[in-house]
Residue, then its C-alpha position, 0 to 999 in steps of 0.5 A: m457188803p453184798r458177795d461180788p459175783n466175780i470173785p469165784d465161790a473157791f480156787d484152785v491154788y497151785t505152787i508156780v515157780v518162774l526160773r529167771r537168768p540173774p543179771d550176774a549169771p556166769e559167762l559159759s561157753q557153748e559147750e558148758r550151756g550145753s552141758l548145763q542145759a542137759r542136766h537141767l532138762a535131765y532134773r526136771a524131767e525126773l521131778r516129772r516122773q517123781g509126780k512132783l512136777v506137773a507142768n513145766g516150759p519155757f517162756d517165748a516172745q516175752s517182754d522180758p528176756s530173763y524170764r525163761v521158764m514156768s513150772i507147776f508143781a505138785c507140792d507146797a511152796a516150801e518143797a517147790q523151793r528146796l526141788s528148785d534149789g537142787d536144779p544144777s542151773v540154779v545151783a550153778g548161778w545161770h538161773a534163779y527163780d522165784v516161788m509163789e502160789w497161783w489162785v485160778s478160778d476152780g475147774s478152770l486147769a486139769f492135769p491128765f497125766a498127774d496120778r493125783p489132783i493137783g493143788e488145794r481147793r479154797r473156798t473164797g469165805d476161807l481166806p485169812r484177812a492178815p497177810r501172810e509171810q512171803p516165801r523166799r525169792k531166790g536171786h531178787e535184788s530189788e523191788q524192782q525185780c519184783e515188779q518185773t515178775l508181776l508184770v511177766v506174769y500179766r503179759h503172759g496173760i495169767i494175771m491182769p492188773e487193771s491200770g492205776p498206780r503201782s502199789r510200792h509192796s513186797c514182791p505178791t505170791s498169790l491173789r491175795g497179795i495182789a488184791r491187796s495191793g489195789h488192783r482189779v484181779g483177773v485169771a485167764g479163763w476166770r469164769s464168772 
């Protein structure tokens, strides 16, 4: 089979964490929310100072208001999960999270404030053919929430599935997972 010229020769793979408000989040007073938010922001700022978190910020004008924040970590998915478990807002049940790999064409993103290269370069020919075990998704209650995760990422221009039937696979955690589902995949800033 000839090589598809629309698929890059290499990808940079980043660990992404998306925080979301779970449906069973506790009721908090305005004072409690303010205190929790201050602890959450201090925790994230410390992760950034330590070089473990390289980009972080809230969503706005999203189609699903439960999605709150997206973060790019300078570590693997297991470490990002461990760090996310320590976030005061997750500990309090105010946020749940999804951990995933984000594959973008090599050289698409730069992190000028990082003190070392971020992500892992992978060549297209090195992609494994067999499905991998999916990282744990804290707070997922149903396949519908997995689909919502894909949709919010899609609607923010990060991953853009072509129209077609939705798959019934478990929540995708990487470009490969989405590609296996039968969707055509592109990334914001895609270079051919």
